[in-house]
C-alpha positions as a Markdown table, in Angstrom:
| # | Residue | x | y | z |
|---|---|---|---|---|
| 1 | Met | 86.9 | 129.7 | 88.8 |
| 2 | Ser | 88.7 | 126.1 | 89.9 |
| 3 | Gly | 86.9 | 122.7 | 90.5 |
| 4 | Phe | 86.0 | 120.0 | 87.1 |
| 5 | Val | 86.2 | 119.7 | 84.2 |
| 6 | Glu | 83.7 | 117.3 | 83.8 |
| 7 | Lys | 81.9 | 116.5 | 87.3 |
| 8 | Pro | 81.5 | 112.4 | 86.4 |
| 9 | Glu | 79.0 | 111.1 | 87.9 |
| 10 | Pro | 79.0 | 108.4 | 90.5 |
| 11 | Leu | 78.6 | 105.2 | 90.0 |
| 12 | Gln | 75.4 | 103.3 | 91.8 |
| 13 | Val | 76.3 | 99.8 | 93.4 |
| 14 | Pro | 73.4 | 98.3 | 95.4 |
| 15 | Gly | 74.0 | 98.0 | 98.8 |
| 16 | Leu | 76.4 | 101.1 | 98.9 |
| 17 | Val | 74.9 | 104.7 | 99.5 |
| 18 | His | 77.6 | 107.3 | 97.3 |
| 19 | Leu | 78.9 | 110.0 | 100.0 |
| 20 | His | 81.3 | 111.9 | 98.2 |
| 21 | Thr | 83.3 | 112.5 | 94.8 |
| 22 | Gly | 86.4 | 114.1 | 95.7 |
| 23 | Lys | 89.8 | 114.8 | 93.0 |
| 24 | Val | 90.8 | 111.3 | 92.4 |
| 25 | Arg | 88.2 | 109.0 | 94.6 |
| 26 | Glu | 84.8 | 108.2 | 95.2 |
| 27 | Leu | 83.3 | 107.8 | 98.6 |
| 28 | Tyr | 80.7 | 105.8 | 100.1 |
| 29 | Gln | 79.2 | 103.8 | 102.8 |
| 30 | Asn | 78.2 | 100.2 | 103.2 |
| 31 | Glu | 75.2 | 98.8 | 105.3 |
| 32 | Ala | 77.6 | 98.1 | 107.9 |
| 33 | Gly | 78.5 | 101.7 | 108.2 |
| 34 | Asp | 82.1 | 101.3 | 106.8 |
| 35 | Leu | 83.4 | 103.2 | 104.1 |
| 36 | Val | 84.5 | 102.3 | 100.6 |
| 37 | Met | 87.5 | 104.4 | 98.8 |
| 38 | Val | 87.3 | 104.1 | 94.6 |
| 39 | Ala | 90.7 | 105.5 | 94.0 |
| 40 | Ser | 89.9 | 106.8 | 89.8 |
| 41 | Asp | 92.1 | 107.4 | 87.2 |
| 42 | Arg | 91.9 | 111.4 | 87.3 |
| 43 | Ile | 94.0 | 113.8 | 87.8 |
| 44 | Ser | 94.9 | 117.3 | 89.0 |
| 45 | Ala | 96.8 | 120.2 | 88.5 |
| 46 | Tyr | 96.8 | 123.7 | 89.1 |
| 47 | Asp | 93.4 | 123.4 | 91.4 |
| 48 | Trp | 91.6 | 121.6 | 88.5 |
| 49 | Val | 90.3 | 117.9 | 87.9 |
| 50 | Leu | 91.5 | 117.8 | 84.7 |
| 51 | Pro | 89.1 | 116.4 | 81.4 |
| 52 | Thr | 92.2 | 113.1 | 80.7 |
| 53 | Glu | 92.4 | 110.1 | 83.0 |
| 54 | Ile | 95.6 | 108.2 | 83.4 |
| 55 | Pro | 95.4 | 104.5 | 82.7 |
| 56 | Asp | 96.5 | 102.4 | 86.0 |
| 57 | Lys | 96.7 | 105.6 | 88.6 |
| 58 | Gly | 94.4 | 104.8 | 90.9 |
| 59 | Arg | 95.5 | 101.2 | 90.9 |
| 60 | Val | 99.3 | 102.3 | 91.8 |
| 61 | Leu | 97.8 | 105.2 | 94.4 |
| 62 | Thr | 95.6 | 102.1 | 96.2 |
| 63 | Gln | 98.4 | 99.6 | 96.0 |
| 64 | Leu | 101.3 | 101.6 | 96.5 |
| 65 | Ser | 99.5 | 103.2 | 100.1 |
| 66 | Leu | 98.3 | 99.3 | 101.0 |
| 67 | Trp | 102.0 | 98.5 | 100.7 |
| 68 | Trp | 103.3 | 101.3 | 102.8 |
| 69 | Phe | 100.8 | 100.4 | 105.6 |
| 70 | Glu | 102.2 | 97.3 | 106.2 |
| 71 | Gln | 106.0 | 99.4 | 106.3 |
| 72 | Leu | 104.5 | 101.5 | 109.2 |
| 73 | Ala | 102.1 | 99.6 | 111.1 |
| 74 | Asp | 104.3 | 99.0 | 113.9 |
| 75 | Leu | 104.4 | 103.6 | 114.4 |
| 76 | Val | 100.5 | 103.4 | 113.8 |
| 77 | Pro | 97.2 | 101.8 | 113.0 |
| 78 | Asn | 95.4 | 102.5 | 109.6 |
| 79 | His | 92.1 | 102.7 | 108.5 |
| 80 | Val | 91.8 | 99.9 | 106.2 |
| 81 | Leu | 89.8 | 96.7 | 106.4 |
| 82 | Ser | 89.7 | 94.6 | 104.0 |
| 83 | Thr | 90.3 | 94.8 | 99.9 |
| 84 | Glu | 87.9 | 92.7 | 98.6 |
| 85 | Leu | 85.0 | 94.1 | 96.5 |
| 86 | Pro | 81.9 | 94.9 | 97.8 |
| 87 | Pro | 78.8 | 92.3 | 96.5 |
| 88 | Gly | 77.8 | 94.0 | 93.4 |
| 89 | Ala | 80.8 | 96.0 | 93.2 |
| 90 | Pro | 81.8 | 96.4 | 89.0 |
| 91 | Ala | 85.1 | 94.9 | 88.5 |
| 92 | Asp | 87.1 | 97.3 | 86.9 |
| 93 | Trp | 87.1 | 98.2 | 91.2 |
| 94 | Glu | 89.3 | 95.6 | 91.7 |
| 95 | Gly | 92.6 | 96.7 | 92.8 |
| 96 | Arg | 91.7 | 100.1 | 93.5 |
| 97 | Ala | 89.0 | 99.8 | 95.9 |
| 98 | Leu | 89.0 | 99.2 | 99.7 |
| 99 | Val | 86.6 | 99.1 | 102.9 |
| 100 | Cys | 87.7 | 101.6 | 105.3 |
| 101 | Lys | 87.2 | 102.3 | 109.0 |
| 102 | Ser | 84.8 | 105.5 | 109.5 |
| 103 | Leu | 86.8 | 107.9 | 111.5 |
| 104 | Arg | 86.1 | 111.3 | 112.8 |
| 105 | Met | 88.5 | 113.2 | 110.3 |
| 106 | Val | 90.7 | 115.3 | 112.1 |
| 107 | Pro | 90.2 | 118.7 | 109.5 |
| 108 | Val | 94.3 | 119.1 | 109.1 |
| 109 | Glu | 96.7 | 118.3 | 106.2 |
| 110 | Cys | 99.4 | 116.9 | 108.2 |
| 111 | Val | 102.9 | 117.9 | 105.9 |
| 112 | Ala | 106.4 | 116.6 | 106.7 |
| 113 | Arg | 109.6 | 118.5 | 105.3 |
| 114 | Gly | 112.7 | 116.9 | 104.9 |
| 115 | Tyr | 113.6 | 119.3 | 101.8 |
| 116 | Leu | 112.9 | 122.5 | 100.9 |
| 117 | Thr | 110.8 | 123.2 | 98.0 |
| 118 | Gly | 106.9 | 124.2 | 96.5 |
| 119 | Ser | 105.2 | 126.6 | 99.4 |
| 120 | Gly | 107.5 | 126.4 | 101.8 |
| 121 | Leu | 110.5 | 127.5 | 99.4 |
| 122 | Ala | 108.5 | 130.3 | 99.0 |
| 123 | Glu | 107.8 | 131.8 | 102.2 |
| 124 | Tyr | 110.8 | 130.4 | 103.2 |
| 125 | Asp | 112.3 | 133.3 | 100.5 |
| 126 | Glu | 110.6 | 135.8 | 101.8 |
| 127 | Thr | 110.4 | 135.9 | 105.9 |
| 128 | Arg | 113.0 | 133.1 | 106.6 |
| 129 | Thr | 110.6 | 130.4 | 108.0 |
| 130 | Val | 108.0 | 127.5 | 107.2 |
| 131 | Cys | 104.5 | 128.2 | 108.7 |
| 132 | Gly | 106.4 | 130.0 | 111.2 |
| 133 | Leu | 109.5 | 127.9 | 112.1 |
| 134 | Ala | 112.3 | 129.9 | 111.8 |
| 135 | Leu | 115.1 | 127.7 | 109.3 |
| 136 | Pro | 118.8 | 128.6 | 108.8 |
| 137 | Glu | 119.8 | 131.2 | 105.4 |
| 138 | Gly | 121.3 | 129.8 | 102.2 |
| 139 | Leu | 119.0 | 127.1 | 102.1 |
| 140 | Val | 117.8 | 127.1 | 98.4 |
| 141 | Asp | 115.4 | 124.9 | 96.6 |
| 142 | Gly | 116.1 | 121.3 | 97.4 |
| 143 | Ser | 118.2 | 122.0 | 99.9 |
| 144 | Glu | 117.6 | 119.3 | 103.1 |
| 145 | Leu | 117.0 | 121.0 | 106.7 |
| 146 | Pro | 118.7 | 120.4 | 109.6 |
| 147 | Ala | 115.8 | 118.1 | 110.9 |
| 148 | Pro | 112.4 | 117.1 | 109.6 |
| 149 | Ile | 109.5 | 119.5 | 110.2 |
| 150 | Phe | 105.5 | 119.6 | 110.7 |
| 151 | Thr | 104.0 | 122.6 | 108.7 |
| 152 | Pro | 100.4 | 121.7 | 108.6 |
| 153 | Ala | 97.4 | 123.2 | 106.4 |
| 154 | Thr | 94.1 | 123.4 | 105.7 |
| 155 | Lys | 92.1 | 121.1 | 104.3 |
| 156 | Ala | 90.2 | 122.7 | 101.2 |
| 157 | Glu | 87.8 | 122.2 | 99.0 |
| 158 | Val | 87.7 | 120.8 | 94.8 |
| 159 | Gly | 89.1 | 123.4 | 93.1 |
| 160 | Glu | 90.5 | 125.5 | 96.2 |
| 161 | His | 93.8 | 125.7 | 97.2 |
| 162 | Asp | 95.6 | 124.2 | 100.7 |
| 163 | Glu | 96.7 | 126.9 | 103.1 |
| 164 | Asn | 99.8 | 126.3 | 104.8 |
| 165 | Val | 98.8 | 127.2 | 108.9 |
| 166 | Ser | 101.3 | 127.7 | 111.6 |
| 167 | Tyr | 101.3 | 125.1 | 115.0 |
| 168 | Glu | 99.6 | 127.4 | 117.2 |
| 169 | Gln | 96.6 | 127.7 | 115.1 |
| 170 | Val | 96.3 | 123.4 | 114.8 |
| 171 | Ala | 96.5 | 123.6 | 118.2 |
| 172 | His | 93.5 | 126.1 | 118.8 |
| 173 | Gln | 91.8 | 124.4 | 116.1 |
| 174 | Val | 92.2 | 120.6 | 117.4 |
| 175 | Gly | 93.4 | 120.9 | 120.8 |
| 176 | Ala | 96.2 | 121.1 | 122.2 |
| 177 | Asp | 97.3 | 117.5 | 122.7 |
| 178 | Thr | 96.1 | 115.8 | 119.3 |
| 179 | Ala | 97.7 | 118.8 | 117.7 |
| 180 | Ala | 101.4 | 117.2 | 119.7 |
| 181 | Arg | 99.8 | 113.8 | 118.4 |
| 182 | Leu | 99.6 | 114.7 | 115.1 |
| 183 | Arg | 103.0 | 116.2 | 114.9 |
| 184 | Gln | 104.5 | 113.1 | 116.5 |
| 185 | Ala | 103.2 | 110.7 | 113.9 |
| 186 | Thr | 103.7 | 112.8 | 111.3 |
| 187 | Leu | 107.1 | 113.1 | 111.5 |
| 188 | Ala | 107.6 | 109.5 | 112.5 |
| 189 | Val | 105.8 | 108.2 | 110.1 |
| 190 | Tyr | 107.7 | 110.8 | 107.6 |
| 191 | Ser | 111.4 | 109.6 | 109.3 |
| 192 | Arg | 110.2 | 106.2 | 108.4 |
| 193 | Ala | 109.2 | 106.3 | 104.7 |
| 194 | Arg | 112.3 | 108.9 | 104.5 |
| 195 | Asp | 114.9 | 106.2 | 105.1 |
| 196 | Val | 113.4 | 103.0 | 103.6 |
| 197 | Ala | 112.9 | 105.8 | 100.5 |
| 198 | Arg | 116.6 | 106.5 | 100.7 |
| 199 | Glu | 117.3 | 102.8 | 100.4 |
| 200 | Arg | 115.9 | 102.5 | 97.1 |
| 201 | Gly | 117.7 | 105.8 | 95.5 |
| 202 | Ile | 114.7 | 107.7 | 95.9 |
| 203 | Val | 114.7 | 111.2 | 98.1 |
| 204 | Leu | 111.3 | 112.1 | 100.0 |
| 205 | Ala | 111.2 | 115.8 | 99.7 |
| 206 | Asp | 107.6 | 116.1 | 102.0 |
| 207 | Thr | 104.5 | 114.6 | 102.0 |
| 208 | Lys | 101.2 | 115.0 | 103.5 |
| 209 | Phe | 99.3 | 112.7 | 105.8 |
| 210 | Glu | 95.7 | 112.4 | 107.2 |
| 211 | Phe | 94.7 | 111.1 | 110.6 |
| 212 | Gly | 91.4 | 110.2 | 111.8 |
| 213 | Leu | 90.1 | 109.4 | 115.1 |
| 214 | Asp | 88.5 | 105.8 | 116.7 |
| 215 | Gly | 87.7 | 107.1 | 119.9 |
| 216 | Asp | 90.5 | 108.0 | 121.1 |
| 217 | Asp | 92.8 | 106.1 | 118.6 |
| 218 | Leu | 94.6 | 108.2 | 116.6 |
| 219 | Ile | 94.1 | 106.4 | 112.9 |
| 220 | Leu | 96.1 | 106.4 | 109.4 |
| 221 | Ala | 93.5 | 107.6 | 106.6 |
| 222 | Asp | 92.9 | 107.6 | 102.9 |
| 223 | Glu | 96.2 | 107.9 | 101.0 |
| 224 | Val | 100.2 | 107.4 | 102.3 |
| 225 | Leu | 103.1 | 108.3 | 100.4 |
| 226 | Thr | 101.8 | 108.2 | 96.7 |
| 227 | Pro | 103.0 | 110.4 | 94.5 |
| 228 | Asp | 99.9 | 112.6 | 94.7 |
| 229 | Ser | 100.3 | 112.9 | 97.7 |
| 230 | Ser | 104.1 | 113.5 | 98.4 |
| 231 | Arg | 107.2 | 114.4 | 96.1 |
| 232 | Phe | 109.2 | 111.9 | 95.4 |
| 233 | Trp | 113.2 | 112.7 | 93.9 |
| 234 | Pro | 115.7 | 110.2 | 92.2 |
| 235 | Ala | 118.8 | 110.5 | 94.5 |
| 236 | Asp | 121.4 | 110.3 | 91.7 |
| 237 | Gln | 119.7 | 113.5 | 90.3 |
| 238 | Trp | 119.5 | 115.5 | 93.2 |
| 239 | Arg | 120.4 | 118.3 | 93.0 |
| 240 | Pro | 120.0 | 121.5 | 95.4 |
| 241 | Gly | 119.6 | 124.6 | 93.7 |
| 242 | Arg | 117.3 | 123.8 | 91.1 |
| 243 | Ala | 113.9 | 122.3 | 90.8 |
| 244 | Gln | 114.3 | 118.2 | 90.8 |
| 245 | Pro | 113.0 | 115.7 | 88.6 |
| 246 | Ser | 110.4 | 114.1 | 90.6 |
| 247 | Tyr | 108.1 | 111.0 | 90.3 |
| 248 | Asp | 104.6 | 112.8 | 89.6 |
| 249 | Lys | 102.8 | 114.7 | 87.3 |
| 250 | Gln | 105.6 | 117.2 | 86.7 |
| 251 | Phe | 104.9 | 116.2 | 82.8 |
| 252 | Val | 101.2 | 117.0 | 83.5 |
| 253 | Arg | 102.3 | 120.4 | 84.9 |
| 254 | Asp | 104.8 | 121.6 | 82.0 |
| 255 | Trp | 102.7 | 120.6 | 79.2 |
| 256 | Leu | 99.9 | 123.0 | 80.6 |
| 257 | Thr | 102.1 | 125.8 | 81.3 |
| 258 | Ser | 103.8 | 125.0 | 77.8 |
| 259 | Ala | 103.0 | 126.8 | 74.7 |
| 260 | Glu | 101.4 | 124.1 | 72.7 |
| 261 | Ser | 98.6 | 123.5 | 75.7 |
| 262 | Gly | 97.6 | 127.2 | 74.4 |
| 263 | Trp | 96.2 | 126.9 | 78.5 |
| 264 | Asp | 96.6 | 130.3 | 80.4 |
| 265 | Arg | 96.2 | 129.0 | 83.5 |
| 266 | Lys | 95.5 | 132.7 | 85.0 |
| 267 | Ser | 92.3 | 133.0 | 82.8 |
| 268 | Glu | 89.0 | 131.1 | 84.1 |
| 269 | Arg | 88.9 | 129.2 | 80.8 |
| 270 | Pro | 89.4 | 124.7 | 81.7 |
| 271 | Pro | 92.9 | 123.3 | 80.6 |
| 272 | Pro | 92.5 | 121.0 | 77.7 |
| 273 | Pro | 92.6 | 117.8 | 77.0 |
| 274 | Leu | 96.1 | 116.2 | 77.5 |
| 275 | Pro | 97.7 | 114.6 | 74.4 |
| 276 | Arg | 99.2 | 110.7 | 74.8 |
| 277 | Gln | 103.2 | 111.4 | 74.6 |
| 278 | Val | 102.0 | 113.5 | 78.2 |
| 279 | Val | 99.4 | 110.6 | 79.1 |
| 280 | Asp | 101.7 | 107.8 | 78.7 |
| 281 | Ala | 104.7 | 109.4 | 80.4 |
| 282 | Thr | 102.8 | 110.8 | 83.2 |
| 283 | Arg | 101.3 | 107.1 | 83.8 |
| 284 | Ala | 105.0 | 105.5 | 83.3 |
| 285 | Lys | 106.4 | 107.8 | 85.9 |
| 286 | Tyr | 103.8 | 106.8 | 88.3 |
| 287 | Val | 104.4 | 103.1 | 87.9 |
| 288 | Glu | 108.5 | 103.0 | 88.0 |
| 289 | Ala | 107.5 | 104.7 | 91.5 |
| 290 | Tyr | 105.9 | 102.4 | 92.5 |
| 291 | Glu | 107.9 | 99.4 | 90.7 |
| 292 | Arg | 111.1 | 101.3 | 92.7 |
| 293 | Leu | 109.7 | 101.5 | 96.4 |
| 294 | Thr | 108.1 | 98.1 | 96.6 |
| 295 | Gly | 110.2 | 96.1 | 94.4 |
| 296 | Leu | 107.8 | 95.0 | 93.1 |
| 297 | Ser | 106.9 | 94.5 | 88.9 |
| 298 | Trp | 103.4 | 96.4 | 88.1 |
| 299 | Ser | 101.6 | 94.1 | 86.0 |
């Protein structure tokens, strides 16, 4: 059992119809048929959406995504129509709400990896492959790959795991032409972002994208290149052969699996609330990632 420890009741806003509550985002539709995405401060770990929020997290994710959309505009169009608050929306939505084009979403998590870690490392250790792609011998946790690879995954419901799949499975599911376009766009965007991050002293180890179709046009959607969807490592601390320090929710994962939390992730018992020091440290990492990548000060 997993999912929400405490599932929130969505806010009702005149003129908007609530469509979906995700791990982090609430999804609405306005009267024109556009989508309104609102990023909350919720945080998830080990397939649970935790009862404790991280202040400013939703705004950091939203503002960082907007910055990246600008950096990538010449490579692929994105779904953002407006950052103005819908009429009647609460003031708390400022900075965390986006009005977006309604798309036919492609049911694939488009993952790009430039470094070996996580589920890719686990598969490599068993088969010397990742999503069926053969890799050289001798790689370790944190090794840079000879070239970035496209390692797609299924999109899971809240409380479920994404599962890595082969490119051939994606082609069978969405068609060969769409699969090829997804792979090309994913690797192009990853390569641009990797280079931008590297200039700022950050290693972009891997990341996942979501794409939708507007007619025949492939559109980059949802969040992009945030600490929730990417592994960012400080370049000056990168040491292959170990787990890398990262700009994400590692403080949360580490505390949940510590004796201090008293939680057994193999049990069906939901995780406990986070202590203040873990909340503060996690918020600081999200803000630091934003500031280092964008060069802007978070206020």
